[in-house]
KERO-520880 format. One record per residue (C-alpha): x, y, z. Coordinates in Angstrom, 1 decimal, always signed. Last residue first. Example, Ala and Ser with C-alpha at 12.3 -4.5 7.8 and 13.67 -1.06 7.14 Angstrom:
REM KERO-520880
<r east="+13.7" north="-1.1" up="+7.1"/>
<r east="+12.3" north="-4.5" up="+7.8"/>
***
This chain:
REM KERO-520880
<r east="+146.6" north="+19.1" up="+77.0"/>
<r east="+147.3" north="+18.5" up="+80.7"/>
<r east="+143.7" north="+18.3" up="+81.7"/>
<r east="+143.9" north="+17.2" up="+85.4"/>
<r east="+147.1" north="+19.1" up="+86.1"/>
<r east="+146.1" north="+22.3" up="+84.3"/>
<r east="+142.6" north="+22.2" up="+85.8"/>
<r east="+144.0" north="+21.8" up="+89.4"/>
<r east="+146.3" north="+24.8" up="+88.9"/>
<r east="+143.6" north="+26.8" up="+87.2"/>
<r east="+141.3" north="+26.1" up="+90.2"/>
<r east="+144.1" north="+27.1" up="+92.6"/>
<r east="+144.9" north="+30.3" up="+90.6"/>
<r east="+141.2" north="+31.3" up="+90.9"/>
<r east="+140.8" north="+30.2" up="+94.6"/>
<r east="+144.0" north="+32.3" up="+95.4"/>
<r east="+142.9" north="+35.4" up="+93.5"/>
<r east="+140.3" north="+36.4" up="+96.1"/>
<r east="+143.0" north="+36.3" up="+98.8"/>
<r east="+144.9" north="+38.8" up="+96.7"/>
<r east="+141.9" north="+41.2" up="+96.8"/>
<r east="+141.6" north="+40.7" up="+100.6"/>
<r east="+145.3" north="+41.4" up="+101.1"/>
<r east="+145.1" north="+44.6" up="+99.0"/>
<r east="+142.1" north="+45.9" up="+100.8"/>
<r east="+143.3" north="+44.9" up="+104.2"/>
<r east="+146.7" north="+46.6" up="+103.6"/>
<r east="+144.9" north="+49.8" up="+102.3"/>
<r east="+142.6" north="+49.7" up="+105.4"/>
<r east="+145.6" north="+49.4" up="+107.7"/>
<r east="+147.3" north="+52.4" up="+106.0"/>
<r east="+144.1" north="+54.4" up="+106.4"/>
<r east="+144.0" north="+53.8" up="+110.1"/>
<r east="+145.7" north="+50.6" up="+111.5"/>
<r east="+142.7" north="+49.4" up="+113.6"/>
<r east="+140.6" north="+50.2" up="+110.5"/>
<r east="+141.9" north="+47.0" up="+108.8"/>
<r east="+138.4" north="+45.6" up="+108.1"/>
<r east="+138.7" north="+42.6" up="+110.4"/>
<r east="+140.9" north="+44.4" up="+112.9"/>
<r east="+138.2" north="+47.0" up="+113.5"/>
<r east="+135.6" north="+44.2" up="+113.8"/>
<r east="+137.7" north="+42.3" up="+116.4"/>
<r east="+138.9" north="+45.2" up="+118.5"/>
<r east="+136.2" north="+44.6" up="+121.2"/>
<r east="+137.0" north="+41.0" up="+121.3"/>
<r east="+140.8" north="+41.4" up="+121.7"/>
<r east="+140.2" north="+44.4" up="+124.0"/>
<r east="+138.2" north="+42.4" up="+126.5"/>
<r east="+141.0" north="+39.7" up="+126.5"/>
<r east="+143.6" north="+42.4" up="+127.3"/>
<r east="+141.4" north="+43.9" up="+130.1"/>
<r east="+138.9" north="+46.7" up="+129.6"/>
<r east="+138.4" north="+49.2" up="+132.5"/>
<r east="+139.7" north="+52.2" up="+130.5"/>
<r east="+137.2" north="+51.2" up="+127.7"/>
<r east="+134.2" north="+51.8" up="+129.9"/>
<r east="+131.6" north="+49.0" up="+129.6"/>
<r east="+131.1" north="+46.3" up="+127.1"/>
<r east="+133.2" north="+43.5" up="+128.6"/>
<r east="+130.1" north="+42.9" up="+130.8"/>
<r east="+129.9" north="+43.3" up="+134.6"/>
<r east="+128.3" north="+46.7" up="+134.2"/>
<r east="+128.5" north="+49.9" up="+136.2"/>
<r east="+125.5" north="+52.1" up="+136.7"/>
<r east="+125.4" north="+55.9" up="+136.4"/>
<r east="+122.6" north="+57.6" up="+138.3"/>
<r east="+120.0" north="+59.1" up="+135.9"/>
<r east="+117.5" north="+58.8" up="+138.8"/>
<r east="+114.6" north="+56.9" up="+137.3"/>
<r east="+116.2" north="+55.8" up="+134.0"/>
<r east="+119.2" north="+54.4" up="+135.9"/>
<r east="+122.2" north="+55.1" up="+133.6"/>
<r east="+124.5" north="+52.9" up="+131.5"/>
<r east="+127.6" north="+54.1" up="+129.7"/>
<r east="+129.3" north="+52.0" up="+127.0"/>
<r east="+132.6" north="+53.8" up="+126.3"/>
<r east="+133.9" north="+53.2" up="+122.8"/>
<r east="+137.5" north="+52.2" up="+122.3"/>
<r east="+136.8" north="+49.2" up="+119.9"/>
<r east="+134.5" north="+51.1" up="+117.5"/>
<r east="+136.8" north="+53.1" up="+115.1"/>
<r east="+136.0" north="+55.4" up="+112.2"/>
<r east="+136.4" north="+58.6" up="+114.2"/>
<r east="+137.4" north="+57.9" up="+117.7"/>
<r east="+135.9" north="+58.4" up="+121.2"/>
<r east="+132.4" north="+57.1" up="+120.5"/>
<r east="+130.3" north="+57.4" up="+123.7"/>
<r east="+127.5" north="+54.8" up="+123.5"/>
<r east="+124.8" north="+55.8" up="+125.9"/>
<r east="+122.5" north="+53.1" up="+127.3"/>
<r east="+119.5" north="+53.7" up="+129.5"/>
<r east="+118.8" north="+51.1" up="+132.1"/>
<r east="+116.2" north="+48.3" up="+132.1"/>
<r east="+113.2" north="+48.0" up="+134.5"/>
<r east="+110.6" north="+50.2" up="+132.8"/>
<r east="+111.3" north="+48.4" up="+129.5"/>
<r east="+113.4" north="+48.6" up="+126.3"/>
<r east="+115.3" north="+51.6" up="+127.5"/>
<r east="+115.9" north="+54.3" up="+124.8"/>
<r east="+119.4" north="+54.2" up="+123.3"/>
<r east="+121.4" north="+57.5" up="+123.0"/>
<r east="+124.4" north="+57.5" up="+120.8"/>
<r east="+127.0" north="+60.1" up="+121.8"/>
<r east="+129.6" north="+61.4" up="+119.4"/>
<r east="+133.3" north="+62.3" up="+119.0"/>
<r east="+134.2" north="+62.6" up="+122.6"/>
<r east="+136.6" north="+65.4" up="+123.4"/>
<r east="+134.2" north="+67.4" up="+125.6"/>
<r east="+133.4" north="+64.4" up="+127.9"/>
<r east="+131.7" north="+65.9" up="+131.0"/>
<r east="+130.2" north="+68.9" up="+129.1"/>
<r east="+128.8" north="+66.7" up="+126.3"/>
<r east="+127.7" north="+64.2" up="+128.9"/>
<r east="+125.5" north="+66.7" up="+130.8"/>
<r east="+123.9" north="+68.0" up="+127.6"/>
<r east="+123.2" north="+64.4" up="+126.5"/>
<r east="+121.8" north="+63.2" up="+129.8"/>
<r east="+119.3" north="+66.0" up="+130.8"/>
<r east="+116.7" north="+64.9" up="+128.2"/>
<r east="+116.5" north="+61.6" up="+130.2"/>
<r east="+114.1" north="+63.5" up="+132.5"/>
<r east="+114.8" north="+63.6" up="+136.2"/>
<r east="+112.0" north="+62.2" up="+138.4"/>
<r east="+111.0" north="+64.5" up="+141.2"/>
<r east="+108.5" north="+62.2" up="+142.9"/>
<r east="+110.8" north="+59.2" up="+142.3"/>
<r east="+109.9" north="+56.2" up="+140.1"/>
<r east="+110.5" north="+52.9" up="+141.8"/>
<r east="+113.1" north="+50.3" up="+140.8"/>
<r east="+116.0" north="+52.6" up="+141.8"/>
<r east="+119.1" north="+50.7" up="+140.7"/>
<r east="+117.7" north="+50.1" up="+137.2"/>
<r east="+118.7" north="+46.8" up="+135.7"/>
<r east="+122.0" north="+46.4" up="+133.8"/>
<r east="+121.8" north="+45.9" up="+130.0"/>
<r east="+124.3" north="+43.2" up="+129.1"/>
<r east="+126.3" north="+42.6" up="+125.9"/>
<r east="+127.8" north="+39.2" up="+126.3"/>
<r east="+131.4" north="+38.5" up="+127.2"/>
<r east="+130.6" north="+38.3" up="+130.9"/>
<r east="+134.0" north="+38.9" up="+132.6"/>
<r east="+136.9" north="+36.5" up="+133.1"/>
<r east="+138.9" north="+36.8" up="+129.8"/>
<r east="+142.3" north="+35.2" up="+129.7"/>
<r east="+143.0" north="+35.1" up="+126.0"/>
<r east="+141.6" north="+31.6" up="+125.7"/>
<r east="+138.4" north="+32.6" up="+127.5"/>
<r east="+137.7" north="+35.3" up="+124.8"/>
<r east="+138.6" north="+33.2" up="+121.8"/>
<r east="+136.6" north="+30.2" up="+123.2"/>
<r east="+133.5" north="+32.5" up="+123.8"/>
<r east="+133.6" north="+33.9" up="+120.2"/>
<r east="+134.3" north="+30.5" up="+118.7"/>
<r east="+131.2" north="+29.1" up="+120.5"/>
<r east="+129.1" north="+32.1" up="+119.3"/>
<r east="+130.1" north="+31.5" up="+115.7"/>
<r east="+130.1" north="+34.0" up="+112.8"/>
<r east="+131.6" north="+37.2" up="+114.4"/>
<r east="+134.5" north="+35.3" up="+116.0"/>
<r east="+134.8" north="+33.2" up="+112.8"/>
<r east="+135.4" north="+36.3" up="+110.8"/>
<r east="+138.1" north="+37.6" up="+113.2"/>
<r east="+139.9" north="+34.3" up="+112.9"/>
<r east="+139.5" north="+33.9" up="+109.1"/>
<r east="+140.6" north="+37.5" up="+108.3"/>
<r east="+143.6" north="+37.0" up="+110.7"/>
<r east="+144.5" north="+33.7" up="+109.2"/>
<r east="+144.4" north="+35.3" up="+105.7"/>
<r east="+146.7" north="+38.0" up="+107.0"/>
<r east="+149.3" north="+35.4" up="+108.1"/>
<r east="+148.8" north="+33.3" up="+104.9"/>
<r east="+149.2" north="+36.2" up="+102.5"/>
<r east="+153.0" north="+35.8" up="+102.0"/>
<r east="+152.7" north="+32.0" up="+101.6"/>
<r east="+149.7" north="+32.3" up="+99.2"/>
<r east="+151.5" north="+34.8" up="+97.1"/>
<r east="+154.4" north="+32.4" up="+96.6"/>
<r east="+152.3" north="+29.3" up="+96.2"/>
<r east="+149.4" north="+30.4" up="+94.0"/>
<r east="+151.2" north="+33.0" up="+91.9"/>
<r east="+154.1" north="+30.6" up="+91.6"/>
<r east="+151.9" north="+27.8" up="+90.3"/>
<r east="+150.2" north="+30.2" up="+87.9"/>
<r east="+153.6" north="+31.2" up="+86.5"/>
<r east="+154.6" north="+27.6" up="+86.2"/>
<r east="+151.4" north="+26.7" up="+84.3"/>
<r east="+151.8" north="+29.8" up="+82.1"/>
<r east="+155.2" north="+28.6" up="+80.8"/>
<r east="+158.5" north="+30.3" up="+81.7"/>
<r east="+160.6" north="+30.6" up="+78.5"/>
<r east="+160.7" north="+34.4" up="+78.5"/>
<r east="+161.9" north="+34.5" up="+82.1"/>
<r east="+160.4" north="+34.0" up="+85.6"/>
<r east="+161.9" north="+33.5" up="+89.0"/>
<r east="+159.1" north="+34.8" up="+91.1"/>
<r east="+160.3" north="+34.7" up="+94.7"/>
<r east="+159.8" north="+32.8" up="+98.0"/>
<r east="+158.8" north="+29.3" up="+96.9"/>
<r east="+161.4" north="+29.2" up="+94.1"/>
<r east="+164.1" north="+30.2" up="+96.6"/>
<r east="+163.3" north="+27.2" up="+98.8"/>
<r east="+163.8" north="+24.7" up="+96.0"/>
<r east="+167.5" north="+24.0" up="+96.8"/>
<r east="+166.6" north="+23.5" up="+100.4"/>
<r east="+164.8" north="+20.3" up="+99.8"/>
<r east="+161.3" north="+19.0" up="+99.9"/>
<r east="+160.0" north="+22.6" up="+99.9"/>
<r east="+157.4" north="+23.7" up="+102.5"/>
<r east="+154.5" north="+25.1" up="+100.6"/>
<r east="+152.5" north="+21.9" up="+101.1"/>
<r east="+152.5" north="+22.5" up="+104.8"/>
<r east="+151.6" north="+26.1" up="+104.4"/>
<r east="+148.7" north="+25.1" up="+102.1"/>
<r east="+147.4" north="+22.6" up="+104.7"/>
<r east="+147.4" north="+25.4" up="+107.3"/>
<r east="+145.7" north="+27.9" up="+104.9"/>
<r east="+143.1" north="+25.5" up="+103.7"/>
<r east="+142.4" north="+24.2" up="+107.2"/>
<r east="+141.7" north="+27.8" up="+108.4"/>
<r east="+139.6" north="+28.4" up="+105.3"/>
<r east="+137.3" north="+25.6" up="+106.4"/>
<r east="+136.0" north="+27.9" up="+109.2"/>
<r east="+135.5" north="+30.6" up="+106.5"/>
<r east="+133.5" north="+28.1" up="+104.5"/>
<r east="+131.5" north="+27.2" up="+107.6"/>
<r east="+130.4" north="+30.8" up="+108.2"/>
<r east="+129.7" north="+31.6" up="+104.5"/>
<r east="+127.5" north="+28.6" up="+104.0"/>
<r east="+125.7" north="+29.2" up="+107.3"/>
<r east="+125.1" north="+32.9" up="+106.4"/>
<r east="+123.7" north="+31.9" up="+103.0"/>
<r east="+121.1" north="+29.4" up="+104.2"/>
<r east="+119.3" north="+31.1" up="+107.1"/>
<r east="+119.8" north="+34.5" up="+105.6"/>
<r east="+118.3" north="+33.8" up="+102.2"/>
<r east="+120.9" north="+34.0" up="+99.5"/>
<r east="+122.8" north="+37.2" up="+98.4"/>
<r east="+126.1" north="+35.3" up="+99.2"/>
<r east="+125.2" north="+35.5" up="+103.0"/>
<r east="+127.7" north="+37.7" up="+104.8"/>
<r east="+129.8" north="+39.2" up="+102.0"/>
<r east="+127.0" north="+39.2" up="+99.4"/>
<r east="+124.6" north="+41.0" up="+101.6"/>
<r east="+127.3" north="+43.4" up="+102.5"/>
<r east="+128.0" north="+44.3" up="+98.9"/>
<r east="+124.4" north="+44.8" up="+98.0"/>
<r east="+124.0" north="+47.1" up="+101.1"/>
<r east="+127.2" north="+48.9" up="+99.9"/>
<r east="+125.7" north="+49.6" up="+96.4"/>
<r east="+122.3" north="+51.0" up="+97.4"/>
<r east="+119.4" north="+49.9" up="+99.5"/>
<r east="+119.0" north="+48.3" up="+102.9"/>
<r east="+120.6" north="+51.3" up="+104.6"/>
<r east="+117.8" north="+53.6" up="+103.5"/>
<r east="+118.8" north="+57.2" up="+104.2"/>
<r east="+116.4" north="+60.0" up="+105.1"/>
<r east="+117.6" north="+63.6" up="+104.7"/>
<r east="+117.5" north="+67.0" up="+106.3"/>
<r east="+114.5" north="+66.9" up="+108.6"/>
<r east="+114.3" north="+70.3" up="+110.4"/>
<r east="+114.7" north="+70.0" up="+114.2"/>
<r east="+115.7" north="+73.6" up="+114.4"/>
<r east="+119.0" north="+73.4" up="+116.4"/>
<r east="+120.2" north="+69.8" up="+115.8"/>
<r east="+119.1" north="+69.9" up="+112.1"/>
<r east="+117.8" north="+66.4" up="+111.7"/>
<r east="+119.1" north="+63.3" up="+109.8"/>
<r east="+116.9" north="+60.2" up="+109.5"/>
<r east="+118.6" north="+56.8" up="+109.3"/>
<r east="+117.0" north="+53.6" up="+108.0"/>
<r east="+117.1" north="+49.9" up="+108.7"/>
<r east="+113.9" north="+47.8" up="+108.4"/>
<r east="+114.2" north="+44.0" up="+108.2"/>
<r east="+110.9" north="+42.2" up="+108.2"/>
<r east="+108.2" north="+41.3" up="+110.7"/>
<r east="+110.3" north="+41.8" up="+112.7"/>
<r east="+114.0" north="+42.7" up="+112.2"/>
<r east="+114.0" north="+46.3" up="+113.5"/>
<r east="+116.2" north="+49.3" up="+113.1"/>
<r east="+115.6" north="+53.1" up="+112.9"/>
<r east="+118.6" north="+55.3" up="+113.6"/>
<r east="+118.0" north="+59.0" up="+114.4"/>
<r east="+121.1" north="+61.0" up="+113.3"/>
<r east="+121.5" north="+64.5" up="+114.7"/>
<r east="+123.3" north="+66.8" up="+112.2"/>
<r east="+126.9" north="+67.9" up="+112.7"/>
<r east="+128.3" north="+71.4" up="+113.2"/>
<r east="+128.1" north="+71.3" up="+117.0"/>
<r east="+129.8" north="+67.8" up="+117.0"/>
<r east="+127.8" north="+64.6" up="+117.1"/>
<r east="+124.5" north="+63.4" up="+118.7"/>
<r east="+123.3" north="+60.0" up="+117.6"/>
<r east="+119.7" north="+58.9" up="+118.5"/>
<r east="+119.2" north="+55.2" up="+118.8"/>
<r east="+117.3" north="+52.1" up="+117.7"/>
<r east="+114.0" north="+53.7" up="+116.9"/>
<r east="+111.4" north="+51.2" up="+116.1"/>
<r east="+108.9" north="+51.8" up="+113.2"/>
<r east="+105.2" north="+52.8" up="+113.3"/>
<r east="+105.8" north="+56.3" up="+111.8"/>
<r east="+108.8" north="+57.6" up="+109.9"/>
<r east="+108.4" north="+61.4" up="+109.7"/>
<r east="+106.2" north="+61.6" up="+112.8"/>
<r east="+108.4" north="+59.1" up="+114.7"/>
<r east="+111.5" north="+61.2" up="+113.7"/>
<r east="+110.0" north="+64.5" up="+115.0"/>
<r east="+108.9" north="+62.9" up="+118.3"/>
<r east="+112.3" north="+61.2" up="+118.9"/>
<r east="+114.1" north="+64.5" up="+118.2"/>
<r east="+111.8" north="+66.2" up="+120.6"/>
<r east="+112.4" north="+63.6" up="+123.3"/>
<r east="+116.2" north="+63.8" up="+122.8"/>
<r east="+116.1" north="+67.6" up="+123.2"/>
<r east="+116.8" north="+70.1" up="+120.5"/>
<r east="+120.4" north="+71.2" up="+120.6"/>
<r east="+121.3" north="+74.4" up="+122.6"/>
<r east="+122.0" north="+77.8" up="+121.1"/>
<r east="+124.9" north="+79.6" up="+119.6"/>
<r east="+124.6" north="+78.2" up="+116.1"/>
<r east="+126.9" north="+76.0" up="+114.1"/>
<r east="+125.9" north="+75.7" up="+110.4"/>
<r east="+125.0" north="+72.2" up="+109.5"/>
<r east="+126.7" north="+69.0" up="+108.4"/>
<r east="+125.3" north="+65.5" up="+107.8"/>
<r east="+123.5" north="+66.6" up="+104.6"/>
<r east="+126.8" north="+67.3" up="+102.9"/>
<r east="+127.5" north="+63.5" up="+103.0"/>
<r east="+128.6" north="+62.7" up="+99.5"/>
<r east="+132.3" north="+61.9" up="+99.6"/>
<r east="+131.8" north="+60.7" up="+103.2"/>
<r east="+130.1" north="+57.5" up="+101.8"/>
<r east="+133.3" north="+56.6" up="+100.0"/>
<r east="+135.5" north="+57.0" up="+103.1"/>
<r east="+133.0" north="+55.1" up="+105.3"/>
<r east="+132.7" north="+52.2" up="+102.8"/>
<r east="+136.5" north="+51.8" up="+102.3"/>
<r east="+136.8" north="+48.3" up="+103.6"/>
<r east="+133.5" north="+47.1" up="+102.0"/>
<r east="+135.1" north="+46.7" up="+98.6"/>
<r east="+137.9" north="+44.4" up="+99.9"/>
<r east="+135.3" north="+42.3" up="+101.7"/>
<r east="+133.0" north="+42.0" up="+98.7"/>
<r east="+136.0" north="+40.5" up="+96.7"/>
<r east="+137.1" north="+38.3" up="+99.6"/>
<r east="+133.6" north="+36.9" up="+100.4"/>
<r east="+132.9" north="+36.3" up="+96.7"/>
<r east="+136.2" north="+34.4" up="+96.1"/>
<r east="+135.9" north="+32.5" up="+99.4"/>
<r east="+132.4" north="+31.3" up="+98.4"/>
<r east="+133.5" north="+30.3" up="+94.9"/>
<r east="+136.5" north="+28.4" up="+96.2"/>
<r east="+134.8" north="+26.6" up="+99.1"/>
<r east="+134.3" north="+23.1" up="+97.5"/>
<r east="+137.2" north="+23.3" up="+95.1"/>
<r east="+139.6" north="+24.5" up="+97.7"/>
<r east="+138.4" north="+22.0" up="+100.3"/>
<r east="+138.9" north="+19.2" up="+97.8"/>
<r east="+142.4" north="+20.4" up="+96.8"/>
<r east="+143.7" north="+21.1" up="+100.3"/>
<r east="+142.4" north="+17.7" up="+101.5"/>
<r east="+144.0" north="+15.9" up="+98.5"/>
<r east="+147.3" north="+17.8" up="+99.0"/>
<r east="+147.2" north="+16.8" up="+102.7"/>
<r east="+146.7" north="+13.2" up="+101.7"/>
<r east="+149.4" north="+13.3" up="+99.1"/>
<r east="+151.8" north="+14.8" up="+101.6"/>
<r east="+151.1" north="+11.9" up="+104.1"/>
<r east="+151.7" north="+9.4" up="+101.3"/>
<r east="+155.0" north="+11.0" up="+100.4"/>
<r east="+156.0" north="+10.9" up="+104.1"/>
<r east="+154.9" north="+7.3" up="+104.7"/>
<r east="+157.6" north="+6.0" up="+102.4"/>
<r east="+160.2" north="+7.3" up="+104.9"/>
<r east="+159.2" north="+4.6" up="+107.3"/>
<r east="+157.7" north="+5.4" up="+110.7"/>
<r east="+159.8" north="+4.4" up="+113.8"/>
***
């Protein structure tokens, strides 16, 4: 039976681990938390100045996908088109250009869906939110270095939270109230206030911090992604898979892919938008992303079509029709929406904003706590 003297030693060891990890990762966690809370409301802030995305509704058909592609390639030549987004009758067509080789290129071109007139070109690599995202995912460092520092710091954040919860547990019941509330008065010194800010706020934020860390690790590590999927009972292919064409040979009367969007808009009248992805080769299928909700990604329908016959193809991946998604599929598909709080609508985003801002304060109060103990004068 272990002696009682081992308990203080065990607590000291946990405290040392918590302190060292906090000092090592503190700056990273502060930057990631601050940039994260700013990123939460990106869509809402962008929508304050998006007049170019709206047009006057007309009683005629949209321009075809091939025409939209031709206009976009003329305006932005020698770049790769990632997708063509068709929205509501009063919304502009968005052509997304994205490539990483030889260097990152990420721009959107907006067209009048009836006339094909170019309305605006947006560079996603420039501006305030591009700066914020680069800080959040790689600390404004080169990708190979910064992304690894952030990823492993978030992984260590798990240990920080768990060790913090162990240290939070009071040694006797008399001190439990002090760990749950701020009991301050005019004689309370700043060190005590700082201790309470770190421990009381840290306790209440621990559950949300674990959610941030968990969802962040799913995006950062492939092995974590696969473990999370399998642990929740997943049995499909968790990767994004482009099915092969069913009809490998071109038919004499080959239907054109321009027929897809008009057909889908009639079949799915309540769908918010359709994003058309051109096939990468003659053997791969066409992907259409049907966005069913504004500001959410998890309930998208990923529809695949044979490029020779336009016959719909089912996929073995978790990225298919949302109605076919299992619990484990939904856990992975909801990951980003949970990470930024969008899963709970505007209330969820406000909670994520506040929680992320408070998480940013924990490294600060933790360093002050360490400094106050080390340099008591």
